[in-house]
C-alpha positions in Angstrom: -104.4 27.7 135.9 -103.5 27.7 131.8 -102.5 24.3 132.3 -106.4 23.2 133.9 -107.3 25.3 131.3 -105.5 23.4 128.5 -107.3 20.5 129.7 -111.0 21.3 130.2 -113.3 24.3 129.7 -113.7 26.1 133.0 -116.7 28.2 131.8 -118.2 24.8 130.8 -118.3 23.1 134.5 -121.0 25.2 136.0 -123.5 23.1 133.5 -122.6 19.6 135.3 -123.6 20.9 138.6 -127.2 20.9 139.5 -128.0 24.7 140.6 -124.1 25.5 140.5 -123.3 23.6 144.1 -120.4 21.6 143.6 -118.3 19.4 146.4 -114.6 20.3 145.7 -113.5 16.8 145.3 -115.9 16.6 142.6 -114.6 19.6 140.6 -110.6 18.1 141.6 -111.9 14.6 140.1 -112.9 16.6 136.7 -109.1 17.7 136.5 -109.1 21.2 138.5 -106.0 21.6 141.4 -106.7 22.7 145.1 -104.9 25.9 143.6 -107.1 26.6 141.2 -110.5 26.2 142.8 -108.8 28.1 145.6 -107.7 31.0 143.3 -111.0 31.1 141.6 -113.3 31.3 144.8 -111.0 34.7 145.6 -112.5 37.9 146.2 -113.5 38.8 142.7 -113.3 35.5 141.1 -115.8 33.7 139.2 -116.8 31.4 142.1 -117.1 30.8 146.0 -116.9 29.4 148.8 -120.2 28.1 150.4 -119.2 26.0 152.7 -115.6 23.9 153.7 -115.5 21.8 150.8 -118.4 22.9 148.9 -117.9 25.7 145.9 -121.0 27.6 144.4 -120.1 28.2 140.9 -121.1 31.8 140.8 -120.1 35.1 142.3 -123.7 36.1 142.8 -125.5 35.6 146.4 -126.5 32.0 146.9 -130.4 31.7 146.1 -133.2 29.9 148.3 -132.5 26.7 146.0 -128.7 27.0 146.2 -128.6 26.8 150.4 -131.4 23.8 150.4 -129.2 21.8 147.8 -125.9 22.5 149.4 -127.7 22.0 152.9 -128.8 18.5 151.8 -125.2 17.8 150.2 -123.7 18.8 153.5 -126.3 16.8 155.2 -126.0 13.6 152.8 -127.9 10.4 152.1 -130.8 10.3 154.1 -132.3 13.8 154.7 -135.4 14.7 154.2 -136.3 18.7 153.6 -139.0 19.9 155.2 -140.6 23.1 156.8 -141.4 26.1 154.7 -139.1 25.3 151.8 -141.3 21.9 151.5 -144.3 23.5 152.2 -143.5 25.6 149.2 -142.4 22.7 146.9 -146.0 21.3 147.6 -147.7 24.6 146.5 -148.3 26.1 150.1 -149.1 29.7 149.6 -148.9 30.4 153.1 -145.2 29.4 153.7 -143.0 32.5 154.3 -139.0 31.7 153.0 -137.8 33.1 156.2 -135.6 31.7 158.6 -133.2 28.8 158.1 -133.6 25.2 155.5 -134.8 22.7 157.6 -133.6 19.4 157.5 -134.2 16.0 159.0 -131.8 13.5 159.7 -130.8 10.2 160.6 -131.0 10.1 164.7 -126.8 8.9 164.4 -125.9 11.5 162.1 -123.7 14.2 163.0 -124.1 17.0 160.5 -121.4 19.7 160.8 -122.7 23.3 161.5 -123.8 25.4 158.5 -125.1 29.1 158.5 -128.7 29.4 157.6 -129.6 25.4 158.2 -131.8 23.3 161.2 -130.3 19.9 161.3 -133.1 17.9 163.6 -132.2 14.6 164.2 -135.0 12.1 164.4 -135.9 8.8 164.7 -139.3 9.9 162.9 -138.1 10.3 159.4 -140.9 10.3 157.0 -140.7 8.6 153.5 -140.1 11.8 151.1 -141.6 12.5 148.2 -139.2 14.0 145.4 -140.6 17.6 144.1 -137.8 19.6 141.7 -135.5 17.1 142.7 -135.1 17.3 146.5 -136.1 14.8 148.9 -139.3 16.3 150.4 -140.8 15.7 153.7 -144.8 14.6 153.3 -147.5 17.5 153.2 -148.4 16.7 156.9 -145.1 16.6 158.3 -143.9 19.5 156.7 -146.8 21.3 157.8 -146.3 20.6 161.5 -142.5 20.8 161.3 -143.2 24.4 160.4 -146.2 25.2 162.7 -143.9 23.9 165.6 -141.2 26.9 165.0 -143.7 29.5 164.3 -144.7 32.2 166.6 -147.8 34.1 165.3 -151.3 32.5 165.9 -152.2 34.0 162.6 -149.6 31.9 160.5 -150.1 28.8 162.5 -153.9 28.9 161.5 -153.1 30.3 157.4 -150.4 27.2 157.5 -153.1 24.7 159.1 -155.9 26.1 156.9 -154.4 25.6 153.3 -153.3 21.9 154.5 -156.5 21.0 155.1 -158.2 23.0 152.4 -156.0 23.1 149.4 -153.6 20.2 150.7 -157.0 18.0 151.3 -155.5 16.7 154.6 -158.1 16.1 157.6 -157.3 17.6 161.0 -156.9 14.0 162.2 -154.1 13.5 160.1 -152.3 16.4 161.6 -153.0 15.6 165.1 -151.5 12.3 164.7 -148.1 14.2 163.3 -148.7 16.4 166.7 -148.7 13.4 168.6 -145.7 11.8 166.6 -144.0 15.3 167.0 -143.9 15.2 170.5 -144.3 18.2 173.2 -142.2 21.0 172.3 -143.6 23.2 170.4 -147.3 21.6 169.9 -149.5 24.0 172.0 -150.1 26.6 169.3 -150.7 24.2 166.6 -152.9 22.2 168.9 -155.0 25.0 170.0 -155.4 26.7 166.3 -156.6 23.1 165.0 -159.4 22.9 167.4 -160.5 26.0 166.6 -160.1 25.2 162.5 -161.9 21.4 163.6 -164.7 23.2 165.3 -165.3 25.5 162.5 -165.1 22.9 159.7 -167.4 20.7 162.0 -169.9 23.7 161.8 -169.8 23.9 158.1 -171.0 20.3 157.8 -173.3 20.4 160.3 -175.2 23.5 159.0 -175.5 21.4 155.7 -176.8 18.5 157.2 -179.4 20.9 159.2 -180.8 21.9 156.0 -180.7 18.6 154.4 -183.1 17.4 157.3 -185.4 20.1 157.1 -185.5 19.7 153.4 -186.5 16.0 153.9 -189.3 17.2 156.1 -188.0 15.2 158.9 -188.0 15.6 162.8 -184.6 17.5 163.7 -181.8 14.8 165.4 -179.6 15.3 168.1 -176.1 16.2 166.7 -172.5 14.3 168.3 -174.5 11.7 170.6 -172.3 9.3 172.1 -174.2 5.6 172.1 -173.6 2.9 174.5 -174.4 -0.5 174.1 -177.1 -2.8 177.1 -174.1 -4.1 178.6 -173.3 0.3 179.1 -169.8 0.0 176.9 -169.4 2.7 174.6 -170.4 1.9 170.9 -169.4 5.2 168.9 -170.2 8.7 168.9 -173.5 9.3 166.2 -173.2 12.4 163.9 -176.2 12.6 163.8 -179.3 10.7 166.3 -182.8 9.9 166.1 -183.6 8.8 169.3 -187.2 7.7 169.3 -186.6 5.5 166.6 -182.7 4.5 166.5 -181.7 5.5 163.4 -177.8 6.9 163.2 -176.5 9.4 160.2 -172.9 9.3 159.7 -172.2 12.7 158.2 -167.9 12.8 157.6 -167.5 16.2 159.0 -164.8 17.2 156.2 -165.7 18.7 152.8 -162.5 17.0 150.9 -161.6 13.5 150.4 -161.1 11.2 153.7 -157.6 9.8 154.3 -157.6 5.7 154.3 -157.1 6.2 158.0 -159.8 8.6 158.2 -162.6 6.4 155.6 -161.6 3.3 158.2 -162.1 4.7 161.5 -165.8 5.8 160.0 -166.3 2.5 158.6 -165.8 1.2 162.1 -167.9 3.5 164.2 -170.5 2.1 161.4 -169.9 -1.4 161.9 -170.4 -1.0 166.0 -173.7 0.4 165.7 -175.0 -2.1 163.2 -173.9 -4.7 165.6 -176.2 -3.4 168.0 -179.3 -3.4 166.1 -178.9 0.3 165.2 -179.9 1.3 161.3 -176.8 3.4 159.8 -177.0 5.8 156.9 -173.5 6.9 156.0 -173.5 10.1 154.0 -169.5 11.2 152.0 -168.9 14.6 152.2 -168.7 15.3 148.1 -172.6 13.7 148.0 -173.6 15.7 150.9 -172.7 18.9 149.2 -173.6 17.7 145.5 -176.7 15.4 145.7 -178.6 17.3 148.8 -181.4 16.0 147.2 -180.4 12.1 146.7 -179.3 12.3 150.4 -182.6 13.8 151.6 -184.6 10.9 149.8 -182.1 8.5 151.3 -182.6 9.8 154.8 -186.7 9.7 154.7 -186.4 6.2 153.6 -184.1 5.0 156.6 -186.3 6.8 159.1 -189.4 5.2 157.4 -187.9 1.9 157.9 -186.4 2.6 161.4 -189.8 3.0 162.1 -191.4 -0.8 161.1 -189.1 -2.3 163.7 -187.9 -2.1 167.5 -186.1 0.3 168.6 -182.6 -1.3 169.4 -181.3 -1.6 173.2 -179.2 1.2 173.5 -178.9 4.4 175.0 -178.1 8.0 173.5 -176.5 10.1 176.1 -178.2 13.3 174.5 
């Protein structure tokens, strides 16, 4: 021990390692002997063993952050943090810091067993974000990975609701993550997501109904499937004035749509237009923030639709 202290300042070593988590091999590379490490990790010593070959450079109980760092060190390159810890790093308040640290690892990786860590091998490794120095799953993946293991419906509802409202993620994006996740543990989040989806749609539809009244127009039918003259499905119009063949595409979510959601909405509008339907497309922010401008636009579109023959489509009201 005295020889080691002559070579380096042992008290300065903790400053070298992030979160005070050090592989024993790196401590040895700094000049410590295996015996010196062992002695400092003895009961009452300044350090402690986290796992075989991994040392915590303090004698205090490991924090959640130190457990994450240790788990990622054990897992090796390519591991991604997900679950509740990832949600907390995404600043999601509904995430409860309980249960194991959850890591996604490449499918051929064989990580050793570590107490308090769930290693999930997967072919669906996400491209990580780097938050607080850790490789972290994007919010949709972290939310679904958490919900698949949550037991309480209220917890799942709160997690999904916050991801949608604060994380600005559409239910469609979360459903895509559920589809990729496979069937295990998805029944509860699917049910909660359907409830949230219906509620959000009803809010947007309430805004739209008030706006139609402001415009002085007859009330349209809502969520109407439209088929072409040959009977093939064209699109489901958010709002439909059958007497004039006017469709109103009202995005159902009160936040910015993802690129995939935007493309899907534009494709629906393009198919309707190709069948001769006049389409008004209203972004959700405009519906909320500029109701008078939207009312004027709708009134003008309705008047224009009355001046031409009704398109040869069938509305399944």
